[in-house]
N, C-alpha and C positions, 0 to 999 in steps of 0.2 A: 799431810791431809789436801794441803791444796795444791799441792803438785800429782795427789790421784784425780782433781778435778781437771786436770789443765787437758791432758789430751782427750778429754771427755769435750773440755768445752772446744779445741783446736777444734774435733772431727765435726762439730756442730756448725761452724765455723765453714771450715770445705762445704759441709753441706746444702749450708748456706750458699757458701759462693759458685758452688756447682746448680745447686735449683737458680739462682737468679743468672747465670750463664743459661742454662734450659729455658727460663724462663722470656732470655730477650730473644733467645734465638727461635722461639715459640712466635712471640712477638713480632718478630720480623717477618716469620715465614707465615704469618697471619697480613700482616700489611700489606707485604707483594702480594697476598692471593688478592686482600680485598682492591687493591690496585689495579689486579689484574682482572678484577670484574667490572670497576668500574671504567676500565678501557673495554670491555665486550660491550659494556651497556649503553658505550659513545659510541661504538661499531655499528650499533643494529638500531642506533634511535631514528626514528624515522623521519627523514630532509635533509640527512647526509651533513648535517650544520650542528659541531660538539658545544659550539654556544648556543643555538637554537634553543628553542622551547620543542620538547616535544607536543605533538598530538595527536594523544592515541584515540583506536577506535575503536568504540564495545562494541563487543558481540552483539548483533539481533539489534540495533538500535541506530542502523544506518536507515537513510532515506534515498526516495527517486524521484525523480525528475515527474511533473504529472503537466508538462505542457505551459504554453507563455500564461502570464499574468492577465484578466480581460476585465473591463468592465460589466459587470452586472447585467446580462442583458437581458429583453422586454422575454414574460413567461407568463404562464396562467397563474389562478392562484396556487399557490404554495398548501400540499396538506401532509402533515404530519404523522410520523407511521411508527409505531414502537414493536420490537420481537421480543419473544419471552424471557431473552437474556438481561432484556432492560436496554439493549441497545436499540439511540432514537433518531430519527430523520424525517428531512424536511423534504421531499420534492415538487418540482416546478415544470410543467412542457414549454417548450420552448417553438422547435417547429419539428417540422418534420419533410421527408420528400426524398427523391433518388437522387443514384450517383452511381457509374460504372466502378467506384472505387470510394466509397465512403467513410474506409476507414486507412488510408493509402493505399501502396501495392499491394492489390488482390487478384484470384484469378477472371481473366476476365468475362464476364458476365458471355450467354450463346446469342448470338441473334435474333434482335426484339425484344430480350430482354434487359432488367437490370435487377440493381440491388436497391432493396427501402433501408431507411435509416430513421434515427429520431433523434432530436436532441433533448433533453431534461435539463435543470439545475436540481444538485446534490449535496445536501447539505448537513454535518452533522449539529445539531440542535441543543446536543447536551454540553457539560463543562469539564469533560471527560472523554480518552480516545474512546474511538469505537468503529469498529470491524468495519470495512473499504468491502461496502455491499451494493446490487445491484438491482434494488426491488422493482422497477420496471420493466415490463415487458411491449416488446412490438407487436403491435396484429394489423393484418392485412387481410378484405376481401378475398375469401377461398375460391373464388371464380376466376379471379387474378393473377392466383399462381400457376406457374404452369402445370400441365398433367403429370413431368414427368417430377415434380417437388411433391405434387399435393399429398400424397402420402406422407410426408414428412411434415406435413404441416398441421399443427394438434391443436383441437379447439380446449378449450377450458369452462370448470366451470362457472359460470354468472358472467361470461361475456358472450354477447350475441352471436349464433348460432349459425350467420353467413361470416365468422370471421374466425381468423385464425395466426398460430403462430409458428416461424419458420424457427431450426436452427440458428440462431444469433450470438453476437459478441457483443459485447460492452469495453468502452476505453475511456477513461479522463482524457481528456484536452484539453483540457484549461482550467483553471486555479481565479477561481470570480474573486477581485479586488485585495490581489495581494497573499490569499490565504498559503499557510504553511505546507507544502505536498505532501502525499502517505509518508507514515511511516512504516519500518522492519522490524515489529517486535516480537524478535525467535521465530520467525520466520512465517510472520500473518501479519496483511498490512491493514495498517488502520487510518483513521480519518484522525487527523487533530480537533483538538475539542473548538468547536464556532469556524472550524473551515469549511469552503465552498468550492464545487467541482462542477466544470461544466460537465455533462458527461455525453458521449454517444452508441445507441445500441444501431446495430447494423446485422443485415440478414446474409446468412452466409449462403442460403441456398437464392438464385434471383425470382423476379416477378417477371408479370408482365411488363412491359414497356409503357402502355395506356395509364399503370397507377401513377395518382396524383397523389399532393399532398393533403387534400380532405379526405382520402381513400383512409388514410394510415391512422391508428389509434394508439396510446399509450395507457395501459392499465398496469395496475399492481393486484395479482391474486392472487399467489404463494401466501399461505397458510401460514407462514413465519411473520406475515405483514398483517393478512385480515383474516377472522376466524371463524366466519358467517359464510364462507365459502359462496363471496360474492367480488366479482371483479371492482376494481374501482377507479373510476378514470380519470385520468390526468387530463384536465382541456389546456389546448394550447388556445395561447391569449385572443386570437379571433374568434374563437369560440367561446370564450368565456362572455364576450360582446362587452 
């Protein structure tokens, strides 16, 4: 009777042996596969140094430069603004003037004209990132805008009737006190918590050469920042007394 079970036992041992060989072959194949994957990871690791540390860049979390770090300039009294989304900003006017290229290379203005600009301090006064936005707008006397551009110089509610704003653009030109640069969060530029920047706003259409710094004003008038349709002026240091 014992012999009756012997072939069965032998068959099981053979199955185990065959299974063991298959398992070993599978393990070797898996090990080779892992080695190949590991080799691939080393090849594509940033920096080209298999022994170095990889520094992955997370999509949507890159940053951009925002000019040099500078000391805080003299400025007028700061004013605080809050948007309906809860973003909070502090703004303070620094200076105004004219320049044929206030934001670097641009189309030269026609003879007898120049471009207007103003600088102001923009601060995220919250403990979280806020949208990089430019609340202030540059206004000039409508009488000192060339007739060719006067139709593009728009009055705004709550601003003196003799003043208007031309198409313009704003840029962060410096970081104040070592502030972190703006951060790109999924395609949206954000100001880090507590960061302070120097912003320049410049007209894209010319004004007459005779425009002086005293003629130019900075107002916050957009309904996102002021709900009573009244333009709020940012006083320059000399005006603040």
